[in-house]
C-alpha positions as CSV (number, residue, x, y, z in Angstrom):
1,M,80.2,-79.8,61.0
2,T,77.4,-77.9,59.3
3,D,73.9,-78.5,60.6
4,V,71.7,-79.5,57.6
5,G,68.6,-77.8,59.1
6,S,70.5,-74.6,59.5
7,W,71.8,-74.8,56.0
8,A,68.3,-75.5,54.6
9,R,66.9,-72.5,56.5
10,T,69.7,-70.2,55.2
11,V,68.9,-71.4,51.6
12,A,65.2,-70.9,52.1
13,L,65.8,-67.4,53.5
14,L,68.0,-66.5,50.6
15,L,65.4,-67.8,48.1
16,T,62.4,-66.1,49.7
17,G,64.2,-62.8,50.7
18,A,63.7,-61.0,47.4
19,V,63.1,-57.3,47.7
20,A,61.3,-55.5,44.9
21,L,63.1,-52.3,43.8
22,G,61.1,-49.2,43.4
23,G,61.7,-45.4,43.6
24,C,65.2,-45.5,42.0
25,A,64.7,-48.1,39.4
26,S,62.9,-47.6,36.1
27,E,61.5,-50.0,33.6
28,A,64.0,-48.4,31.1
29,S,66.9,-49.7,33.2
30,S,67.1,-53.5,32.7
31,S,70.3,-53.8,34.7
32,I,68.4,-53.3,38.0
33,R,66.8,-56.5,39.3
34,P,65.5,-57.6,42.7
35,G,67.6,-59.9,44.9
36,P,67.7,-61.3,48.3
37,S,67.6,-58.7,51.0
38,L,70.6,-57.9,53.1
39,A,68.6,-58.9,56.2
40,A,68.2,-62.5,54.8
41,T,71.9,-62.6,53.9
42,A,72.8,-61.2,57.3
43,E,70.9,-64.0,59.1
44,S,73.2,-66.6,57.5
45,A,76.3,-64.7,58.5
46,P,77.8,-64.1,62.0
47,A,76.0,-61.5,64.0
48,S,79.0,-59.1,63.9
49,A,79.2,-59.3,60.1
50,G,76.4,-56.8,59.3
51,T,78.6,-54.1,57.8
52,S,81.2,-56.6,56.4
53,L,78.5,-57.6,53.9
54,L,79.3,-54.4,52.1
55,E,83.1,-54.4,52.7
56,G,85.0,-53.7,49.5
57,R,84.8,-51.8,46.3
58,W,81.6,-51.6,44.2
59,A,81.4,-50.1,40.7
60,T,78.7,-49.4,38.2
61,G,80.7,-49.0,35.0
62,P,79.5,-46.4,32.6
63,V,75.8,-45.3,33.1
64,P,74.2,-43.4,30.2
65,I,72.8,-40.1,31.2
66,A,69.4,-41.3,29.8
67,D,69.3,-44.1,32.4
68,I,70.1,-41.7,35.2
69,Q,67.3,-39.4,34.0
70,A,64.9,-42.3,33.8
71,A,65.8,-43.4,37.4
72,M,65.3,-39.8,38.6
73,I,61.9,-39.5,36.9
74,A,60.8,-42.9,38.2
75,A,61.7,-41.7,41.7
76,G,59.2,-38.9,41.4
77,I,61.5,-36.0,40.3
78,A,59.8,-33.7,37.8
79,P,61.3,-33.9,34.3
80,A,62.1,-30.2,34.3
81,D,64.1,-30.6,37.6
82,V,65.9,-33.6,36.0
83,D,66.8,-31.5,33.0
84,A,68.0,-28.7,35.2
85,W,70.1,-31.2,37.2
86,V,71.7,-32.5,34.0
87,S,72.6,-29.0,33.0
88,E,74.0,-28.3,36.5
89,V,76.4,-31.2,36.3
90,G,77.7,-30.2,32.9
91,S,75.5,-32.3,30.6
92,P,77.8,-35.4,30.5
93,S,76.9,-38.3,28.2
94,Q,77.4,-40.7,31.1
95,F,78.7,-41.2,34.6
96,S,80.6,-44.0,36.3
97,F,80.3,-44.5,40.0
98,V,82.4,-46.3,42.7
99,L,81.3,-47.0,46.3
100,E,83.9,-48.2,48.8
101,F,83.1,-49.6,52.2
102,T,85.9,-50.0,54.8
103,G,85.0,-50.8,58.4
104,Q,82.4,-48.2,59.3
105,T,83.4,-45.7,56.6
106,F,82.5,-45.2,52.9
107,T,83.6,-43.1,49.9
108,H,81.5,-42.4,46.8
109,S,83.4,-41.4,43.6
110,E,82.2,-40.4,40.2
111,E,83.6,-39.7,36.8
112,T,82.4,-38.5,33.4
113,P,84.1,-38.7,30.0
114,D,85.4,-35.2,30.7
115,S,86.5,-35.6,34.3
116,P,88.6,-38.3,36.0
117,M,87.3,-40.5,38.8
118,Q,87.3,-38.5,42.1
119,V,85.8,-38.8,45.5
120,G,82.6,-36.8,45.7
121,E,81.5,-37.8,49.2
122,S,82.8,-39.7,52.2
123,G,81.6,-40.4,55.7
124,T,80.3,-43.2,57.9
125,F,77.6,-45.7,57.4
126,T,75.4,-48.1,59.3
127,L,73.6,-51.1,58.0
128,S,70.5,-52.6,59.8
129,G,68.7,-55.2,57.9
130,T,68.2,-53.6,54.5
131,E,68.4,-50.0,55.8
132,L,71.7,-48.4,54.8
133,V,72.3,-45.0,56.4
134,L,75.2,-42.9,55.0
135,T,76.3,-40.0,57.2
136,I,78.3,-37.2,55.5
137,G,79.7,-34.0,57.0
138,E,81.1,-32.6,60.2
139,P,79.5,-31.7,63.5
140,G,77.1,-28.9,62.9
141,N,76.7,-29.7,59.2
142,I,75.8,-33.4,59.0
143,D,73.6,-34.8,56.2
144,T,72.2,-38.4,56.1
145,Y,71.0,-40.5,53.2
146,T,68.7,-43.4,54.1
147,L,68.7,-46.1,51.4
148,D,67.0,-49.5,51.0
149,A,69.8,-51.9,50.0
150,S,69.3,-55.1,48.0
151,L,72.1,-57.6,47.5
152,S,72.1,-60.3,44.9
153,G,75.4,-62.2,44.7
154,D,77.9,-59.5,43.9
155,D,75.3,-56.9,42.8
156,L,74.2,-54.1,45.1
157,S,71.0,-52.0,44.3
158,L,70.0,-49.0,46.3
159,R,66.7,-47.2,46.6
160,W,66.3,-43.7,48.1
161,V,64.1,-43.7,51.2
162,A,64.8,-40.4,53.0
163,S,67.5,-37.8,53.7
164,T,68.3,-35.1,56.1
165,E,69.8,-31.8,55.2
166,Q,71.3,-29.1,57.4
167,G,70.0,-26.0,55.6
168,P,67.0,-24.8,53.6
169,A,64.3,-27.1,52.1
170,E,65.6,-26.5,48.6
171,G,69.0,-27.9,49.7
172,K,67.2,-31.1,50.8
173,E,65.6,-31.5,47.3
174,I,69.0,-30.9,45.6
175,H,70.6,-33.6,47.8
176,R,67.7,-35.9,46.9
177,R,68.3,-35.4,43.2
178,F,72.0,-36.1,43.5
179,T,71.5,-39.1,45.8
180,I,69.1,-40.7,43.4
181,A,71.3,-40.0,40.4
182,F,74.6,-41.0,42.0
183,Y,73.5,-43.9,44.3
184,C,70.3,-45.3,42.9
185,S,70.5,-45.1,39.1
186,A,72.4,-48.3,38.5
187,V,73.5,-51.5,40.1
188,F,76.9,-51.5,41.8
189,T,78.9,-54.7,41.3
190,R,81.5,-55.9,43.8
191,V,85.0,-55.4,42.3
192,T,87.0,-56.4,45.4
């Protein structure tokens, strides 16, 4: 039988656990909205369910390149660097992104109108409260992306916090641009 006090605390936590998005979001992107933190949601779930909150497939649908550019600029990337990034990725009109979490592993896929959906990155992840750390690479060449995660129903929003890069400083900036564009420019909605 459910304890009413416990249920009421869970509801209160969910209602008061809103996390404001910043860094990756822009005012031009109305699809990103704050929601209860993963920490608040995790408190209502069994202790071992931390990573299972993300279990499944999450997709953005088509994201116009202008929305991606706005998110990158809002995150502090210089407009000239944003324009250079768009040229580097082939100047597509839009991207679609898919994130899949299974156990402790993840894949991130992307597509454009001119290229089919394909896995761009894969690795492992950890989730502690709202901190999502993605680890990509192999021993000796491991990169990490630290993201703030906000879950609202079936919507997952991510905000870039930090990253590590095995290589020169310019490599870290390049990874930051790609991370913000591919992970933080739109809300991911749970598909399965």
